[in-house]
C-alpha positions in Angstrom: 117.0 -33.0 -140.0 114.1 -30.7 -140.9 112.4 -29.6 -137.8 109.4 -31.6 -136.7 107.4 -28.4 -136.7 107.9 -28.1 -140.4 107.0 -31.8 -140.9 103.7 -31.2 -139.3 102.8 -28.7 -142.0 103.2 -31.4 -144.7 99.7 -32.5 -145.6 100.0 -35.5 -147.9 96.2 -35.8 -148.3 96.1 -32.6 -150.4 96.0 -33.1 -154.1 97.5 -30.9 -156.9 95.2 -31.6 -159.8 96.9 -29.1 -162.1 100.2 -30.8 -161.5 98.6 -34.1 -162.3 97.5 -32.7 -165.6 101.0 -31.3 -166.3 102.4 -34.8 -166.0 99.8 -36.1 -168.4 100.4 -33.4 -171.0 104.2 -33.9 -170.6 103.9 -37.6 -171.3 102.1 -36.9 -174.5 104.7 -34.3 -175.5 107.5 -36.8 -174.9 105.6 -39.4 -177.1 105.2 -36.8 -179.9 108.9 -35.9 -179.7 109.9 -39.6 -179.9 107.6 -40.4 -182.8 108.6 -37.3 -184.8 112.0 -38.8 -185.4 114.7 -36.7 -187.2 114.9 -39.4 -189.9 111.4 -38.4 -191.0 111.9 -34.6 -191.2 111.4 -33.7 -187.5 109.3 -30.6 -186.9 111.3 -28.0 -185.0 108.3 -27.4 -182.7 109.0 -30.9 -181.2 112.8 -30.5 -180.9 112.7 -29.6 -177.2 109.9 -31.8 -175.9 112.5 -33.8 -173.9 112.5 -30.9 -171.4 109.3 -32.5 -170.2 111.5 -35.2 -168.7 113.1 -32.5 -166.5 109.6 -31.4 -165.5 108.9 -35.0 -164.4 112.1 -35.0 -162.3 111.2 -31.7 -160.7 107.6 -32.9 -160.0 109.0 -36.0 -158.5 111.1 -34.1 -156.0 108.0 -31.9 -155.2 105.6 -34.8 -154.8 107.9 -37.2 -153.0 108.5 -34.5 -150.4 104.8 -33.9 -150.1 104.0 -37.5 -149.7 106.8 -38.9 -147.6 108.7 -36.2 -145.7 106.3 -36.2 -142.8 106.0 -40.0 -142.7 109.8 -40.4 -142.7 110.2 -37.8 -140.0 107.5 -39.5 -137.9 108.9 -43.0 -137.9 108.6 -44.6 -141.4 111.6 -46.8 -141.9 113.9 -46.4 -144.9 113.0 -50.0 -146.0 109.3 -49.2 -145.9 109.9 -46.1 -148.0 111.9 -47.9 -150.6 109.3 -50.6 -150.7 106.6 -48.0 -151.4 108.6 -46.3 -154.2 109.8 -49.5 -155.9 106.2 -50.9 -155.8 105.0 -47.7 -157.4 107.4 -48.1 -160.3 107.7 -51.9 -160.7 104.4 -53.0 -162.3 104.4 -50.5 -165.1 108.2 -50.7 -165.7 107.8 -54.5 -165.9 105.2 -54.1 -168.6 107.4 -51.7 -170.4 110.4 -54.0 -170.3 108.4 -57.1 -171.5 106.6 -55.2 -174.1 109.8 -53.5 -175.2 111.6 -56.9 -175.5 108.8 -58.2 -177.7 108.8 -55.0 -179.8 112.6 -55.1 -180.3 112.6 -58.8 -181.2 109.9 -58.1 -183.8 112.0 -55.2 -185.1 115.1 -57.4 -185.5 113.1 -60.1 -187.2 111.4 -57.6 -189.6 114.8 -56.1 -190.6 116.6 -59.5 -190.5 119.0 -58.3 -187.8 120.9 -60.7 -185.5 121.3 -60.8 -181.8 122.8 -62.9 -179.0 119.7 -64.4 -177.3 121.4 -65.0 -174.0 122.8 -61.5 -173.7 119.4 -60.1 -174.9 117.7 -62.0 -172.1 120.2 -61.0 -169.5 119.9 -57.3 -170.4 116.1 -57.4 -170.1 116.2 -59.3 -166.8 118.4 -56.5 -165.5 115.9 -53.9 -166.8 113.3 -55.4 -164.5 115.4 -54.1 -161.6 115.9 -50.8 -163.4 119.5 -51.8 -164.3 120.8 -50.2 -167.6 122.3 -52.2 -170.5 126.0 -52.2 -170.4 126.2 -55.4 -172.5 125.9 -55.4 -176.2 123.6 -58.1 -177.6 124.0 -57.2 -181.3 125.7 -59.6 -183.7 128.1 -58.4 -184.9 128.9 -56.3 -181.9 128.3 -52.6 -182.0 129.1 -49.7 -179.7 126.8 -49.4 -176.7 124.0 -46.9 -177.4 120.7 -46.5 -175.4 120.8 -47.6 -171.8 117.4 -49.3 -172.4 117.7 -50.2 -176.1 114.2 -51.8 -176.4 112.5 -49.0 -174.6 114.3 -45.7 -174.7 112.0 -44.0 -172.2 113.0 -46.2 -169.3 116.4 -44.5 -168.8 114.8 -41.7 -166.8 113.1 -44.2 -164.5 116.5 -45.5 -163.5 117.7 -42.0 -162.6 114.5 -41.1 -160.9 114.6 -44.2 -158.7 118.2 -43.3 -157.7 117.0 -39.8 -156.8 114.1 -41.1 -154.7 116.5 -43.4 -152.8 118.8 -40.4 -152.2 115.8 -38.5 -150.9 116.4 -40.3 -147.6 119.6 -38.2 -147.3 118.3 -35.1 -149.1 115.6 -34.8 -146.5 118.2 -34.0 -143.9 119.5 -31.0 -145.8 118.6 -27.4 -144.9 117.0 -25.2 -147.4 120.2 -23.4 -148.3 121.9 -26.8 -148.8 119.2 -27.8 -151.2 119.7 -24.6 -153.2 123.5 -25.1 -153.3 123.1 -28.7 -154.3 120.7 -27.8 -157.1 122.9 -25.0 -158.4 126.0 -27.1 -158.2 124.3 -30.0 -160.1 123.2 -27.6 -162.9 126.6 -26.1 -163.2 128.2 -29.6 -163.5 125.5 -30.5 -166.1 126.0 -27.4 -168.2 129.8 -27.6 -168.1 129.7 -31.3 -169.0 127.3 -30.7 -171.9 129.4 -27.8 -173.1 132.5 -30.0 -173.0 130.7 -32.8 -175.0 129.6 -30.2 -177.6 133.1 -28.9 -178.0 134.5 -32.4 -178.3 131.9 -33.6 -180.9 131.3 -30.3 -182.7 127.6 -30.6 -182.2 125.2 -28.1 -180.7 125.0 -28.2 -177.0 122.1 -30.0 -175.5 121.1 -30.9 -171.9 119.3 -34.0 -173.1 121.8 -36.4 -171.6 121.7 -39.6 -169.6 119.9 -41.9 -172.0 123.0 -43.0 -173.8 125.9 -45.0 -172.5 128.3 -42.2 -173.6 126.4 -39.6 -171.4 125.6 -41.9 -168.5 127.4 -39.9 -165.8 125.8 -36.6 -167.0 122.4 -38.1 -166.2 123.2 -37.8 -162.4 123.7 -34.0 -162.2 120.6 -33.7 -164.5 118.3 -35.6 -162.2 119.8 -34.4 -159.0 119.5 -30.7 -160.1 115.9 -31.2 -161.0 114.9 -33.4 -158.0 116.5 -31.0 -155.5 114.7 -28.1 -157.3 111.4 -29.9 -156.7 112.2 -30.4 -153.1 113.2 -26.7 -152.7 110.0 -25.6 -154.4 108.0 -27.6 -151.9 109.9 -26.0 -149.0 109.3 -22.6 -150.4 105.7 -23.0 -151.2 104.5 -25.0 -148.2 107.0 -25.0 -145.3 107.8 -21.3 -145.5 105.1 -19.9 -147.7 104.9 -16.3 -146.5 106.3 -14.4 -149.5 104.9 -17.1 -151.8 101.3 -16.4 -150.7 101.8 -12.7 -151.2 103.3 -12.8 -154.7 101.5 -15.8 -156.3 97.7 -15.3 -155.8 95.4 -18.3 -155.4 93.3 -18.9 -158.5 90.3 -21.1 -159.0 88.4 -22.2 -162.1 88.9 -23.8 -165.5 90.4 -20.7 -167.2 93.5 -20.4 -164.9 94.1 -24.2 -165.2 93.9 -24.0 -169.0 96.2 -21.0 -169.0 98.9 -23.2 -167.2 98.6 -25.9 -169.9 98.8 -23.3 -172.7 101.9 -21.9 -171.2 103.3 -25.5 -170.9 102.7 -26.0 -174.6 104.3 -22.7 -175.5 107.3 -23.4 -173.4 108.0 -26.9 -174.6 107.0 -26.4 -178.2 109.3 -23.4 -178.6 111.0 -24.1 -182.0 114.5 -22.6 -181.2 117.2 -24.3 -179.2 119.8 -21.5 -179.3 122.6 -24.0 -178.9 121.2 -25.4 -175.7 120.5 -22.0 -174.0 116.7 -22.3 -174.2 116.9 -25.8 -172.7 118.9 -24.6 -169.7 116.5 -21.7 -169.3 113.5 -24.0 -169.5 114.7 -26.4 -166.8 116.1 -23.8 -164.5 113.4 -21.1 -164.8 110.3 -22.0 -166.8 109.6 -25.5 -165.4 109.8 -24.4 -161.7 107.7 -21.3 -162.6 105.0 -23.5 -164.1 104.9 -25.7 -161.0 104.8 -22.7 -158.7 101.8 -21.3 -160.5 100.2 -24.7 -160.9 100.3 -25.3 -157.1 98.2 -22.1 -156.6 95.5 -23.1 -159.2 92.4 -25.1 -158.2 90.4 -26.3 -161.2 87.2 -26.1 -159.1 84.7 -28.3 -161.0 84.8 -32.0 -160.1 84.8 -33.3 -163.6 87.9 -31.1 -164.4 89.7 -32.4 -161.3 88.8 -36.0 -162.3 90.1 -35.5 -165.8 93.4 -34.1 -164.6 93.7 -36.9 -162.1 93.2 -39.4 -164.9 95.7 -37.7 -167.1 98.2 -37.9 -164.3 97.6 -41.6 -163.7 97.8 -42.3 -167.5 101.1 -40.5 -167.8 103.3 -43.2 -166.4 102.0 -46.2 -168.4 101.9 -44.0 -171.5 105.5 -43.0 -170.9 106.6 -46.6 -170.5 104.9 -48.2 -173.4 104.8 -45.8 -176.3 108.3 -46.7 -177.6 107.6 -50.5 -177.7 104.3 -49.7 -179.4 106.2 -47.8 -182.1 108.6 -50.7 -182.6 105.7 -53.2 -182.9 103.7 -51.0 -185.4 106.7 -50.3 -187.6 108.0 -53.9 -187.6 104.5 -55.1 -188.4 104.2 -52.8 -191.4 107.7 -53.8 -192.6 107.2 -57.6 -192.1 104.0 -57.4 -194.1 105.5 -55.2 -196.9 103.2 -52.3 -196.1 105.9 -49.6 -196.0 104.0 -47.8 -198.8 101.5 -46.7 -196.1 102.3 -43.0 -195.3 104.5 -42.5 -192.3 102.1 -40.1 -190.8 99.4 -42.8 -190.7 101.7 -45.2 -189.0 102.6 -42.6 -186.4 98.9 -41.8 -185.8 98.1 -45.5 -185.4 101.0 -45.8 -182.9 99.8 -42.9 -180.9 96.2 -44.2 -180.7 97.3 -47.7 -179.8 99.7 -46.4 -177.2 97.0 -44.3 -175.5 94.5 -47.2 -175.5 97.0 -49.7 -174.2 98.2 -47.3 -171.5 94.6 -46.9 -170.3 94.2 -50.7 -170.4 97.3 -51.3 -168.3 96.1 -48.6 -165.8 92.8 -50.4 -165.3 94.4 -53.9 -165.1 96.9 -52.8 -162.5 94.1 -51.1 -160.5 92.0 -54.2 -160.5 94.9 -56.5 -159.6 96.1 -54.1 -156.8 99.5 -54.5 -158.4 101.4 -52.0 -156.3 100.0 -53.6 -153.1 101.0 -57.1 -154.3 104.6 -56.0 -155.2 104.9 -54.3 -151.8 103.7 -57.4 -150.0 106.3 -59.6 -151.9 109.1 -57.2 -151.1 108.2 -56.7 -147.4 110.4 -59.6 -146.2 113.4 -58.0 -147.9 112.8 -54.3 -147.2 111.0 -54.6 -143.9 
């Protein structure tokens, strides 16, 4: 296990406001990428926004290490840790699952599609426990597609939760082992994606894990990213000597804005180069942004508060924007309003998603939802 001397240097009270803002901007980029569907003439500038999901995985490894390494090394039980992590996800994921079921049911009704209601219910009950859909509820039956068909974004929550549970074991690894694990995961990911591209004749992409046919490739993707996040934390906080020398501390609004401009440039880059740019982004650019973001302090209180709010908004926005799109589109179809320009419908979906995400954030805060879920789970997890 990591030496206790290292654990004492983990200070979970410290906040990384720029990283909070990166999560918020990333969530909006994912929403833009989902809404600008290829069927509507997708803009190439949004063709690689899914790399933001890899940024989330890397940030998760970094933040989980920051928040829990010291606690686990100083006596927190595995059950208590899993309780905390599940409680963090569960309220928002539950809202995403319920809202997604309503949105997909409305979509099926608007387009006069048929489903098996029992299987539909079983799939969504499983989703409440982050279990993907391996049962087809369409009538007539079709091939399995999205792991979370009513809310495509939730696939990454499944993999992230798996990675956070594995953190209990990852924490015992030495720094070189984290590096080897991350590199090995990325090698498996790239080779797997290359094999899929050769088999299908399509361009290579690292955007895998969300569909049933790429289910197993989701694991090297999330493990590579999560281990990279842990490694970044070890480098920047537990052994920061070289890091402090080569990455200067910066303070003020301008350096923080520069990080976000760089984020937009990286993720809105219009060329994929047959998957090469995606690999470069997740292996080099995303970690680089986090390394720089750690060393930037926004300074002004209102800027820190704004970034903090963006970070909090990111999770509900990520979990509900797809159901909102389904509801808006099905409402327009059911009421014979398809003549309304697609761009207006997309804009309406974006505005409603943002407002509803903010509403959920406030409701969960007032209800102390995470605390209540943790209390209910305590007899099980200890």
